C-alpha positions in Angstrom: -41.6 39.5 4.6 -44.9 40.8 6.0 -43.8 39.8 9.3 -40.6 41.7 8.8 -42.7 44.7 7.7 -44.6 44.6 10.9 -41.3 44.8 12.8 -40.3 47.9 10.6 -43.6 49.6 11.5 -42.8 49.0 15.2 -39.4 50.5 14.6 -41.0 53.7 13.0 -43.4 54.0 15.9 -40.4 54.0 18.3 -38.7 56.8 16.4 -36.2 54.5 14.7 -35.5 54.0 10.9 -38.2 51.6 9.8 -36.3 48.4 9.1 -37.5 45.1 10.3 -36.2 41.4 10.2 -37.2 37.9 11.0 -35.5 34.5 11.1 -37.3 31.4 9.9 -36.1 27.7 10.2 -38.0 24.7 8.8 -40.9 27.0 8.0 -41.3 28.3 11.7 -40.6 31.8 12.9 -37.8 31.6 15.6 -36.7 35.3 15.9 -37.6 38.9 15.2 -35.6 42.2 15.1 -36.1 45.8 14.3 -33.9 48.8 14.2 -32.8 50.1 17.6 -29.5 52.0 17.4 -31.1 55.1 19.0 -32.9 53.4 21.9 -30.0 51.0 22.6 -27.3 53.5 22.1 -25.8 50.9 19.9 -24.4 51.4 16.5 -24.6 47.8 15.6 -28.3 47.3 16.6 -29.7 47.0 13.1 -32.7 44.9 12.7 -30.7 42.0 11.1 -28.2 41.9 14.0 -31.0 41.9 16.6 -32.7 39.2 14.9 -29.5 37.2 14.5 -28.8 37.5 18.2 -32.3 36.4 19.1 -32.1 33.4 16.8 -28.7 32.3 18.1 -30.2 32.4 21.7 -33.3 30.4 20.6 -31.2 27.7 19.1 -28.4 27.8 21.5 -25.9 28.0 18.7 -24.2 31.0 16.8 -24.3 28.9 13.7 -27.7 29.4 12.0 -27.4 26.8 9.4 -30.5 26.0 7.6 -32.2 29.4 8.6 -33.5 32.1 6.3 -33.5 35.8 7.2 -36.0 38.2 5.8 -35.4 41.9 6.0 -37.2 44.9 4.6 -34.0 46.8 3.4 -30.9 45.5 1.6 -28.4 44.7 4.3 -25.3 47.0 4.8 -21.8 45.6 5.0 -21.8 45.0 8.7 -25.0 43.0 8.5 -23.9 41.1 5.4 -20.8 40.1 7.2 -22.7 38.9 10.3 -25.1 36.8 8.1 -22.1 35.2 6.4 -20.5 34.4 9.7 -23.7 32.9 11.0 -23.8 30.7 7.9 -27.3 31.5 7.0 -28.7 29.3 4.2 -30.6 32.2 2.6 -31.2 36.0 2.9 -34.3 37.6 1.4 -34.6 41.5 1.3 -37.2 44.0 0.2 -36.1 47.4 -0.9 -32.6 48.1 -2.4 -30.3 50.6 -0.6 -28.3 52.5 -3.3 -26.3 54.3 -0.6 -25.0 51.5 1.7 -26.4 48.3 0.3 -23.9 45.4 0.4 -26.0 42.8 -1.4 -25.7 44.2 -4.9 -26.2 48.0 -4.8 -22.8 49.4 -3.6 -21.2 46.0 -3.5 -22.2 42.4 -3.1 -20.4 40.6 -0.3 -22.6 37.5 -1.0 -21.1 37.1 -4.4 -17.5 36.6 -3.1 -16.6 33.1 -4.1 -13.4 33.2 -2.0 -15.5 33.1 1.3 -15.7 29.7 3.0 -19.5 29.9 3.1 -22.0 30.9 0.4 -25.4 32.2 1.3 -28.2 32.3 -1.3 -29.6 35.8 -1.9 -32.9 37.1 -3.3 -33.9 40.7 -3.3 -37.0 42.8 -4.3 -39.6 40.9 -2.3 -42.5 43.4 -1.5 -39.8 46.1 -2.4 -42.4 48.9 -3.1 -44.1 48.4 0.2 -40.8 48.4 2.0 -39.6 51.4 0.1 -42.8 53.3 0.6 -42.5 52.9 4.5 -39.0 54.3 4.3 -39.9 57.3 2.1 -42.9 58.1 4.4 -40.8 57.9 7.5 -38.1 60.3 6.1 -40.6 62.6 4.5 -42.3 63.1 8.0 -39.0 63.6 9.7 -38.0 66.3 7.1 -41.5 67.9 7.6 -40.9 67.9 11.4 -37.5 69.4 11.1 -38.8 72.1 8.8 -41.6 72.9 11.2 -39.0 73.1 14.1 -36.8 75.4 11.9 -39.6 77.8 10.9 -40.5 78.0 14.6 -37.0 78.9 15.4 -36.8 81.5 12.6 -40.4 82.9 12.2 -41.1 85.0 9.2 -41.8 88.8 9.8 -45.0 90.0 8.5 -43.2 92.6 6.3 -40.9 90.2 4.7 -41.0 87.2 2.2 -39.0 84.0 2.2 -38.2 82.2 -0.9 -39.6 78.7 -1.0 -36.8 76.3 -0.4 -37.8 74.2 -3.6 -36.6 77.1 -5.7 -33.0 76.2 -4.7 -33.1 72.4 -5.3 -30.4 70.9 -7.3 -28.4 74.0 -7.9 -25.4 73.2 -10.2 -22.0 73.2 -8.4 -23.5 74.5 -5.1 -23.8 71.5 -2.8 -23.2 73.2 0.6 -25.6 73.1 3.5 -27.2 76.4 4.4 -26.7 78.1 7.7 -29.0 80.7 9.1 -29.0 83.4 11.8 -31.8 85.7 12.9 -30.6 86.8 16.5 -28.3 89.7 15.3 -29.6 92.9 16.6 -29.5 94.7 13.3 -31.6 91.9 11.7 -34.5 92.6 13.9 -35.8 88.9 13.5 -35.0 88.7 9.7 -33.3 85.5 8.7 -29.9 85.7 7.1 -28.4 82.8 5.1 -24.7 82.2 4.9 -22.2 79.5 4.0 -19.4 78.8 6.6 -17.2 76.2 5.2 -13.8 74.8 6.2 -12.3 74.8 9.7 -14.3 76.6 12.3 -11.1 76.9 14.6 -8.7 77.9 11.9 -4.9 76.8 12.5 -2.5 79.7 12.8 -1.4 79.8 9.1 -5.1 79.7 7.8 -7.2 82.7 6.9 -11.0 83.4 6.4 -12.2 84.5 2.9 -15.2 86.7 3.6 -17.0 86.6 0.1 -19.5 89.4 -0.4 -21.8 89.6 -3.4 -23.2 92.7 -4.9 -26.6 93.4 -6.4 -28.2 91.5 -8.1 -26.1 88.4 -7.3 -26.0 86.1 -4.2 -23.5 83.6 -2.7 -24.1 81.2 -5.6 -21.7 83.3 -7.7 -18.7 82.2 -5.6 -19.3 78.4 -6.2 -16.2 78.1 -8.4 -14.0 80.0 -6.0 -14.9 78.3 -2.8 -13.4 74.9 -3.5 -10.1 76.5 -4.3 -10.1 78.4 -1.0 -11.0 75.2 0.9 -8.3 73.3 -0.7 -5.7 75.4 1.0 -7.2 74.6 4.5 -8.7 78.1 4.8 -12.3 79.0 6.0 -14.9 80.5 3.7 -17.7 82.8 4.9 -20.2 83.7 2.1 -23.5 85.4 3.3 -26.5 86.4 1.4 -27.3 90.0 2.1 -30.8 90.6 3.3 -33.0 90.8 0.2 -30.9 88.3 -1.8 -30.3 84.6 -2.2 -31.7 82.5 0.5 -32.0 85.3 3.1 -35.4 86.9 3.9 -36.6 89.6 1.6 -38.3 92.7 3.1 -41.2 93.8 1.0 -40.3 97.6 1.3 -37.4 99.2 -0.3 -37.0 101.8 2.4 -35.6 99.3 4.9 -32.4 98.9 2.7 -29.4 101.2 3.3 -25.7 100.7 3.0 -25.2 101.6 6.7 -27.8 99.0 7.6 -26.4 96.1 5.5 -22.9 97.1 6.9 -24.1 96.9 10.3 -25.6 93.3 9.8 -22.3 92.1 8.3 -20.2 93.7 11.2 -22.4 91.8 13.7 -22.1 88.6 11.8 -18.3 88.8 11.7 -18.2 89.7 15.4 -20.5 86.8 16.4 -18.4 84.2 14.4 -15.2 85.9 15.6 -13.6 86.2 12.2 -10.1 87.3 12.1 -7.1 87.2 9.7 -9.5 87.6 6.9 -9.5 88.6 3.3 -12.5 90.7 2.2 -13.7 89.5 -1.2 -15.8 92.1 -3.0 -17.8 91.5 -6.2 -19.4 94.3 -8.1 -21.4 96.6 -5.8 -20.4 94.8 -2.8 -17.4 97.1 -3.0 -19.7 99.9 -1.8 -19.7 98.0 1.6 -16.0 97.4 1.8 -14.5 100.6 3.1 -17.2 101.2 5.9 -16.8 97.5 6.9 -13.0 97.7 7.1 -13.4 100.9 9.2 -15.9 99.3 11.6 -13.8 96.2 12.1 -10.2 97.3 12.4 -7.6 94.5 12.8 -9.8 91.7 11.5 -8.8 92.0 7.9 -5.4 91.5 6.4 -6.2 92.1 2.8 -8.9 93.0 0.2 -9.7 91.2 -3.1 -11.8 93.2 -5.6 -13.4 91.4 -8.4 -14.7 92.9 -11.7 -12.0 95.6 -11.3 -14.5 98.2 -10.3 -15.9 99.6 -7.1 -19.0 100.7 -9.0 -22.2 99.2 -10.3 -21.0 98.1 -13.7 -22.1 94.8 -15.2 -20.3 93.2 -18.2 -22.0 92.8 -21.5 -21.9 89.0 -21.3 -25.2 87.1 -21.6 -25.6 86.6 -17.8 -24.6 90.2 -17.2 -27.4 91.4 -19.6 -29.9 89.3 -17.6 -28.7 90.5 -14.4 -28.9 94.0 -15.4 -32.6 93.5 -16.4 -33.0 91.9 -13.0 -31.4 94.9 -11.2 -33.9 97.2 -12.7 -36.5 95.7 -10.4 -38.3 93.3 -12.6 -37.5 89.6 -13.1 -34.9 88.4 -15.5 -36.1 85.9 -18.2 -34.0 82.8 -18.6 -33.1 82.5 -22.3 -31.3 79.7 -24.2 -27.5 79.9 -24.1 -25.4 80.3 -27.3 -23.2 77.7 -28.9 -23.8 74.0 -28.4 -27.0 72.5 -27.0 -25.2 71.3 -24.0 -23.6 74.7 -23.4 -27.0 76.2 -23.8 -28.5 73.9 -21.2 -25.8 74.7 -18.7 -26.3 78.5 -19.3 -29.9 78.0 -18.6 -29.2 76.1 -15.4 -27.0 78.9 -14.1 -29.4 81.7 -15.2 -32.2 79.9 -13.4 -30.0 79.7 -10.2 -29.7 83.5 -10.3 -33.3 83.8 -10.8 -34.2 81.3 -8.0 -34.3 83.8 -5.2 -36.9 86.1 -6.9 -40.2 84.2 -7.7 -41.9 87.4 -8.6 -41.6 91.2 -8.4 -42.7 91.3 -4.8 -39.3 89.6 -3.8 -37.2 92.3 -5.7 -37.3 95.3 -3.3 -33.6 95.0 -2.6 -32.8 94.9 -6.2 -34.8 98.2 -6.7 -33.3 99.8 -3.6 -29.7 99.2 -4.7 -30.4 100.3 -8.2 -31.6 103.7 -6.9 -28.4 104.5 -4.9 -25.5 106.5 -6.1 -22.1 104.9 -6.0 -20.3 106.2 -2.9 -16.9 108.1 -3.2 -14.0 106.3 -4.4 -12.8 104.0 -1.6 -9.1 105.2 -1.9 -10.2 108.4 -0.4 -11.3 107.0 2.9 -10.7 103.2 3.1 -8.5 102.4 6.1 -5.2 100.7 5.2 -5.0 96.8 5.0 -1.8 95.0 4.4 -2.5 94.0 0.8 -5.0 94.6 -1.9 -5.6 92.7 -5.1 -7.8 93.8 -8.0 -8.7 91.1 -10.5 -10.6 92.0 -13.6 -13.3 89.6 -15.0 -14.3 88.7 -18.5 -17.7 87.6 -17.3 -19.9 88.2 -14.3 -18.8 85.1 -12.5 -15.3 84.7 -10.9 -13.7 81.4 -11.5 -11.3 78.9 -10.0 -8.4 80.3 -11.8 -8.9 83.7 -10.2 -9.3 82.0 -6.8 -5.9 80.3 -7.3 -4.3 83.6 -8.3 -5.7 85.2 -5.2 -4.4 82.4 -2.9 -1.0 82.6 -4.3 -1.0 86.4 -4.0 -2.1 86.6 -0.3 0.1 83.6 0.7 3.3 85.4 -0.7 
């Protein structure tokens, strides 16, 4: 196994996932192999396959009877099948692979008694060393990717960026982030958004542009998004600057409704969003009329959530916490009511709303929005769209049932 580990280290130095393998017959080393799918442009060039090929050439026979293969990682289904076809006497592996392992983790091909050849199997040999090599490799790769990402989206001196670990393991929010910093109105600030579903929408599909108000962020749409995607539609859910995973300028003076509207207009134009429904939650409705006016012909409907165009928060527990947050301080996560399980779930959700704001310095946008007065009623100046639906919420968060109701309404 230590010889296989040496091959794994060589794979890592070559930029490949560090997996190594060796084949032994009668106590003698007859072949080695290391991962090489990238260098060889070959999806089958796993360490085990490379070693099997070398051993077969060495013996002049594709049957490797009496041979033992040692590999640092539990073999996948492809490699396990090749080992069984080669009629190896024994396979020994190091670290388990809970995602693709076919020697006991995900399935066990070696335990199929119906197969015409049975190969002995042993796992866990030098497992910690094998696993540590893999962990170190992927940690270094993630660090490099983060450094490249930061270089592509440098942080302005007058802004803060919420540490990514604040957003780890958010409940019911599994989507990969997207970022943009080259919109003219951003001036180098980094805007986060979700862009889910078909990028080139079929003719019958629409785009749901989901805008949050203060003090929320795109997380509040997590229950609606799956219902929209299930219809084959596209979902665009940005975090306004100062909220969510977007950059947070330190000064309140940067924020204004016209500026936020300009950022959204440029994002919609860059992504070429058409046949869209504008979804507005809470104070996001303040952005609705000017955005519709600036982008004529791109929206076919408006969905207003909470049944208000104003800055009103419900009296529910999350609503009370968010109201405290909106005043410019930091909300305090408190135990939920009811059962212990329900309380734990509530705390997780409250922590997710708290995640973008580690301290008061991150809350300039909240204080700015709180200081504005509600614009005139939208009916007085909003351009016409084909359909408008107002759905009233019993709580701060919209749910899947409301999403289904909206889908049915706009499809009619």
